N, C-alpha and C positions, 0 to 999 in steps of 0.2 A: 908247164910252168909258164907263168905269165910275167912279163916285165912292165913295170909302170914307172912314172916319174914321181919325184917327191911332191910336186904340185898336185898331181892326181891323188896321191896317197893322202895328202892333207885334206883335200875336199871330200874324200870317201873313206876316211880312216876306219870308222866303225863297220862299214860295209866290207872292207877288206879283211879286217880282223875276224868278223863272223864267217867269212868265206874260208879263210885259212882254217879256222877251228872246225867248221862243219865238213869240209871236204878233205882236209889234210894236204891240199895242194900247196906247194911252195910258191911264194910270190917274190919276185926279184924287184928291187928298187934300184934304178941306175942313177948315179949322181957323180959328177966330175970324173968320169971314166972308171968308176968303181962300182961294184955290185954288192948290194946288201940283200941277203936272203932272209925272208920272214917265214918261219914255219912254226908249227904247234906240236908239242909233245905233252902227253899226259904227265901230270905232277905225281911223282911217287915219293910221298912223304909219309913215313910211318907214324909221325906224330899226330896225324889226323885220325888214326884208327882208334876206335873206342874199345875199351876192355870188356870182355864177356866172361867173367870168371865162372858163371853158371854152366858153361859148356864143358868144363873139365871136371868130372866127378872122380875123386880118388887122389892118390898120391902121384904127381907128375914123375917122380923118380922111378916108380914102378913101371910106368909106361915106357920110359927111356930104356929100361933094362930088359924088355921083353925080347925073347929070342924068336925071330920070325924065319929062321933058316929052313924049318920044315915046311912052311907055308909058301915060301917064295919059289916061283917057277921062272927060269930063264926064258 
């Protein structure tokens, strides 16, 4: 984890953002005796998923009611 100043962040903002995204390394910014941590996490937003209705052929209720107990092995 690296620690930088706000001035250095301002001068290298896009470089720091790209580094955090590419490496996953947390960057700390120290200001007035406090530390701000900059990290990147993937966005998990189901709204960006596209529907694919062609992948399910048949009645979804039939699939939900299938008894798999004979097939399942602990």
